[in-house]
C-alpha positions as CSV (number, residue, x, y, z in Angstrom):
1,M,-1.3,102.1,-12.1
2,Y,-3.7,104.1,-9.9
3,W,-5.1,106.2,-12.8
4,T,-6.2,103.0,-14.6
5,N,-7.8,101.5,-11.6
6,P,-11.5,102.2,-11.6
7,N,-11.7,101.6,-7.8
8,Y,-9.1,104.3,-7.0
9,H,-10.4,107.4,-5.5
10,R,-8.0,110.3,-5.4
11,P,-8.0,111.9,-1.9
12,A,-9.4,115.4,-1.8
13,L,-6.4,117.7,-1.7
14,Q,-6.7,121.1,-0.1
15,P,-5.2,123.7,-2.3
16,I,-1.6,124.5,-1.2
17,W,-2.4,128.2,-1.0
18,A,-5.0,127.5,1.7
19,E,-2.4,125.8,3.9
20,N,0.1,128.6,3.2
21,L,-2.4,131.2,4.2
22,R,-3.2,129.3,7.4
23,N,0.5,129.2,8.3
24,T,0.9,132.9,7.3
25,L,-2.1,133.9,9.6
26,Q,-0.5,132.0,12.5
27,L,2.8,133.8,11.9
28,I,0.9,137.1,11.8
29,K,-0.7,136.3,15.1
30,E,2.7,135.5,16.7
31,S,4.2,138.6,15.1
32,V,1.6,140.8,16.8
33,Q,2.6,139.3,20.1
34,G,6.3,139.7,19.3
35,E,5.9,143.3,18.4
36,R,4.2,143.9,21.7
37,H,7.2,142.3,23.5
38,D,9.6,144.4,21.5
39,E,7.7,147.5,22.5
40,L,8.0,146.7,26.2
41,L,11.8,146.1,25.7
42,Y,12.2,149.4,23.9
43,E,10.3,151.2,26.7
44,E,12.8,149.8,29.1
45,L,15.8,150.7,26.9
46,I,14.5,154.3,26.6
47,A,14.5,154.6,30.4
48,L,18.0,153.1,30.5
49,A,19.5,155.1,27.6
50,P,22.7,157.1,28.6
51,S,21.7,160.1,26.5
52,P,18.6,161.8,25.1
53,E,19.9,161.1,21.6
54,Q,20.0,157.4,22.1
55,A,16.6,157.5,23.8
56,E,15.2,159.3,20.7
57,V,16.5,156.6,18.3
58,I,14.9,153.9,20.4
59,A,11.6,155.9,20.8
60,A,11.4,156.2,17.0
61,I,11.9,152.4,16.6
62,R,9.3,151.8,19.3
63,D,6.8,153.9,17.4
64,D,7.5,152.0,14.2
65,E,6.9,148.7,16.1
66,R,3.5,150.1,17.3
67,G,2.7,150.8,13.7
68,H,3.8,147.3,12.6
69,R,1.6,145.7,15.3
70,R,-1.4,147.8,14.1
71,M,-0.7,146.8,10.4
72,F,-0.5,143.1,11.3
73,R,-3.7,143.3,13.3
74,D,-5.5,145.0,10.5
75,M,-4.2,142.5,8.0
76,F,-5.3,139.6,10.2
77,R,-8.8,141.2,10.6
78,D,-9.1,141.8,6.8
79,L,-8.2,138.2,6.0
80,T,-10.1,136.4,8.7
81,G,-12.8,138.8,10.0
82,Q,-11.4,138.2,13.5
83,D,-9.4,140.3,15.9
84,I,-6.2,139.1,17.5
85,Q,-6.6,138.9,21.3
86,P,-4.3,141.1,23.3
87,V,-1.3,139.5,24.8
88,N,-0.3,139.3,28.5
89,A,2.5,141.7,29.2
90,A,3.4,139.7,32.4
91,Q,5.5,137.3,30.2
92,Y,8.1,140.1,29.6
93,E,11.4,139.6,31.3
94,H,13.5,142.7,32.1
95,V,16.9,143.2,30.7
96,T,20.0,143.0,32.9
97,S,21.7,146.1,31.4
98,Y,21.4,148.6,28.7
99,V,24.0,147.0,26.5
100,A,22.5,143.5,27.0
101,G,19.1,145.0,26.0
102,L,20.6,146.5,22.9
103,Q,22.0,143.1,21.9
104,Q,18.6,141.5,22.6
105,A,16.9,144.1,20.5
106,L,19.3,143.7,17.6
107,Q,18.8,139.9,17.6
108,G,15.1,140.4,17.9
109,E,15.0,142.6,14.8
110,L,17.0,140.2,12.8
111,A,14.8,137.3,13.9
112,A,11.7,139.3,12.9
113,V,13.1,139.8,9.4
114,E,13.2,136.0,9.0
115,T,9.7,135.6,10.3
116,Y,8.3,138.4,8.1
117,R,10.0,137.0,5.0
118,R,7.9,133.8,5.6
119,I,4.8,136.0,6.0
120,W,5.7,137.8,2.8
121,F,5.9,134.6,0.9
122,G,2.5,133.4,2.1
123,A,0.7,136.7,2.0
124,P,-1.8,137.4,-0.9
125,V,-0.3,139.5,-3.7
126,G,-1.0,143.2,-3.6
127,I,-1.3,145.5,-0.6
128,Y,-0.6,142.7,2.0
129,R,2.7,141.8,0.4
130,D,3.6,145.4,-0.1
131,T,2.8,146.1,3.6
132,V,4.9,143.2,4.8
133,F,7.8,144.3,2.6
134,G,7.7,147.8,4.1
135,I,7.8,146.2,7.6
136,I,10.8,144.1,6.6
137,L,12.7,147.2,5.4
138,D,11.9,148.9,8.7
139,E,13.2,145.9,10.7
140,L,16.5,146.0,8.7
141,K,16.8,149.7,9.4
142,H,16.1,149.1,13.1
143,A,18.8,146.3,13.2
144,S,21.3,148.8,11.7
145,Q,20.3,151.4,14.3
146,Y,20.7,149.0,17.2
147,N,24.0,147.8,15.8
148,Y,25.1,151.4,15.9
149,L,23.9,152.0,19.5
150,F,25.5,148.7,20.6
151,T,28.8,149.6,19.0
152,L,28.7,153.1,20.4
153,N,28.2,151.9,23.9
154,L,30.8,149.2,23.7
155,L,33.4,151.7,22.4
156,S,32.6,154.2,25.1
157,S,32.9,151.6,27.8
158,H,36.5,150.9,26.6
159,E,37.7,154.4,26.5
């Protein structure tokens, strides 16, 4: 057995929390870029919205996304001492229609929940986890709002 062998040297293992934190930081970095992409999509949807009420709903979601981006940036800076570099907005692809954009937004919100759950599991306990949990709740609310707008526009197109 290896523990009885005097020549056996156990390899240095890095604590599992260190690897989890590295993965979490990478997800935070990607999330900042994702939130910026979402913000650009929502700006386009606001311009395409068929009514001021729908534009207001999307504008409120966009404002939440801006806050999420700021929270993730602050969290990253607190944990690493580094800033996340701005992303290039040129990577954004325009939507083909308002309804297609709503569908894309809905799917994006649901995908964000999955990513943020992974961040939540790897985040240090306390304010960081609480912040991520609040963001997850916002994303679920946004998904519900986009589902409403999507359904509203599908129903009105069939009347």
